[in-house]
N, C-alpha and C positions, 0 to 999 in steps of 0.2 A: 463659781456658780454651780450649784448642784443641778444635775440634769436627769431627765427621764426620757425614755423612748415611748413614742406613741405610734400605734399601728392603726391606720384608718382606711376604709374603703371609700374612695372618691370617685366621682364621675370621670370618665376618660378625658373630658374636656378640661379638667383641672390637673395640671402637672404638679409634680412634687415641688418644683421651684416656685410655682405660683402659690401653693399652699404655704410654703415656708415664708415667703415674702409677705403674704397677706396676714399670716399669724403674727409675724414680727411686727408689722406695721400696727396692728390692732393692740398687741401687748404693749408696745411703746406708747401709743396713744392714750391708753387708760392708765399708764403709769406702773405697770407690773414689772417692766424691765427697763434697764437704762438703754441709752443710745447704743453703746458698745455691745451690750448683750443682744439687743435686737438685731444689729448688724451681723453678729455672729450667727444667730439663728438663721437669718436669711442668706448667709454665705456671701456677704458684701463687705467691703471696707466701710469704715464710718463715713467717709466722704461720699461714697456711692450710695450708702443707705440714706444719707441726708437728701440726695437727689430723688430717691424713691419716695421719701416722705413728701417732698414737694409735689411730685406726680399725683399723690393721693390727697394733697392739700392738708397734710398733718403738720402742724407747727413743730419745729425743733425746740423752740423755746416757748413755753406757755406761761407768759407773765400776765397777771391782771394789769389793767391800765394803771392803777395806783402804784404797783410794784415797778412797772416799767418807768414811770415818771421819777420815782425815787432813784432808780439806777441812773437815769439821764442827768438828774440834778446832782448826783454824787453824794 
């Protein structure tokens, strides 16, 4: 993954850890990065990041109902 550095002025109420986590969650949610990439951005393991996604109610797998049924039916 190519990377770039970003420098931002945030309110003191937003920690760098919060910013990295929220950015990673949103990038994953909109499909810009993979689970592994998002976990790396947020400095979490994949397992821990899956828990974070659950906290923010972001699905790890985003299947349409028809796709899910096809997976179940095999």
